C-alpha positions as CSV (number, residue, x, y, z in Angstrom):
1,M,97.1,113.3,89.0
2,T,97.0,110.6,90.6
3,E,94.1,107.9,89.6
4,Y,92.6,105.0,91.2
5,R,89.9,102.4,90.2
6,R,88.2,99.8,91.5
7,A,85.1,97.7,89.6
8,I,83.7,94.9,90.3
9,D,80.9,92.2,88.8
10,I,77.3,92.6,90.1
11,P,75.0,90.1,89.2
12,V,71.9,92.9,88.7
13,S,71.2,94.1,85.2
14,A,73.4,97.2,84.3
15,E,70.0,99.2,84.2
16,K,68.8,98.1,87.8
17,A,72.6,98.8,89.4
18,F,72.6,102.4,86.6
19,A,68.7,103.2,87.9
20,F,70.6,102.9,91.9
21,V,74.0,104.7,91.6
22,S,72.9,107.8,89.9
23,D,70.1,108.6,92.3
24,L,72.2,110.4,94.6
25,D,69.8,110.4,98.0
26,N,71.5,106.3,97.9
27,L,74.8,108.3,98.3
28,P,75.4,107.5,101.8
29,R,74.2,104.1,101.4
30,F,77.3,102.4,99.6
31,V,79.6,105.5,100.3
32,P,81.1,105.1,104.0
33,T,82.3,108.6,103.7
34,T,79.1,110.4,103.2
35,R,76.3,111.1,105.1
36,S,74.4,113.0,102.6
37,A,73.9,114.0,99.0
38,E,72.2,116.9,97.2
39,L,71.2,117.7,93.6
40,Q,70.2,121.7,93.4
41,D,70.4,123.2,89.4
42,G,73.0,120.7,88.2
43,H,75.5,120.4,91.6
44,V,75.6,118.5,94.1
45,H,76.1,119.4,97.3
46,V,77.8,116.7,99.8
47,E,78.7,116.7,103.4
48,G,80.1,112.7,105.6
49,L,82.4,112.9,107.9
50,V,86.6,111.8,107.1
51,N,89.2,111.0,109.3
52,G,86.9,112.0,112.1
53,Q,86.6,115.4,110.3
54,E,82.9,117.0,109.1
55,Y,83.1,117.7,106.0
56,H,80.7,119.9,103.2
57,D,81.4,120.2,99.4
58,D,79.7,121.4,96.7
59,G,80.8,120.2,93.1
60,Q,79.6,119.8,89.7
61,I,78.1,116.6,88.2
62,Y,77.1,115.1,85.4
63,V,74.1,112.0,84.7
64,D,74.2,110.3,81.7
65,P,71.9,107.5,81.7
66,D,72.2,106.5,78.2
67,Q,76.4,105.9,78.3
68,R,75.0,105.0,82.7
69,L,77.8,107.5,83.5
70,M,78.1,109.8,86.3
71,R,81.1,112.6,86.3
72,W,81.8,114.7,89.3
73,G,84.2,117.4,90.4
74,S,85.2,119.2,92.7
75,G,87.1,122.5,93.3
76,A,87.8,122.4,96.7
77,S,89.3,119.2,97.2
78,A,90.6,119.7,93.5
79,Y,88.8,115.7,92.7
80,R,87.0,114.6,89.6
81,G,85.8,111.5,89.2
82,E,83.6,108.6,87.3
83,L,81.0,105.6,87.8
84,E,80.0,103.9,84.7
85,V,77.7,100.8,84.7
86,S,78.4,98.6,81.9
87,E,76.9,95.2,81.3
88,S,79.4,91.9,81.8
89,G,76.3,89.3,80.9
90,V,73.0,89.0,81.1
91,G,71.4,90.1,84.1
92,Q,75.1,90.7,85.3
93,S,77.0,94.4,85.2
94,L,80.4,95.5,85.6
95,V,80.4,98.3,87.8
96,T,83.5,100.6,87.5
97,I,84.1,104.1,90.4
98,S,87.8,106.1,88.9
99,L,89.0,108.9,90.7
100,H,91.9,111.5,89.9
101,F,92.8,113.6,92.6
102,R,95.1,116.7,91.5
103,E,98.7,116.7,93.1
104,G,99.1,119.9,95.4
105,G,95.3,121.0,94.6
106,G,94.2,120.8,98.4
107,H,94.2,118.8,101.0
108,A,93.3,114.6,99.3
109,P,93.3,112.6,102.6
110,E,95.9,109.6,102.5
111,P,96.3,107.5,99.3
112,Q,95.2,104.4,102.4
113,Q,92.8,106.1,103.3
114,I,91.1,106.6,99.6
115,E,92.7,102.9,98.5
116,R,90.1,101.5,102.0
117,S,87.2,103.7,100.9
118,L,86.8,102.4,97.6
119,D,87.0,98.9,98.8
120,E,84.5,99.2,101.2
121,S,81.7,101.6,98.8
122,I,82.0,99.0,96.0
123,Q,81.4,95.7,98.1
124,R,79.0,98.3,99.9
125,L,77.0,99.1,96.4
126,K,77.7,95.0,95.6
127,S,75.6,94.0,98.7
128,E,73.3,97.1,98.2
129,L,72.1,95.6,95.2
130,T,72.7,91.9,95.5
131,R,70.2,92.5,99.1
132,P,66.9,90.6,98.7
């Protein structure tokens, strides 16, 4: 299993940060490879563009507002991920995104692309949450 992780401190409350990230309508605002995400009976349908190739993927999603935790998985791309928001101070939150790719379990993007996408996602998220 190949794993990737990014974390960032954002000067907003953990409640505000989690409310934003757990609203799937906001996913395209901070994940550069995503054009749309739609929740359907506990499953998520995601569409986007990676390396000039369109993708359509269905997976599972679990949102736990009490723990400020989201988990998702996709059979088609053999990957899963988590996003956790925790308090890191008064009015500060720490957002951690982890991705896990099963080796030999389907076509995964190149590691450099995953790293770039995570870096861009975390920076976009901070920008969205601190926008005046």
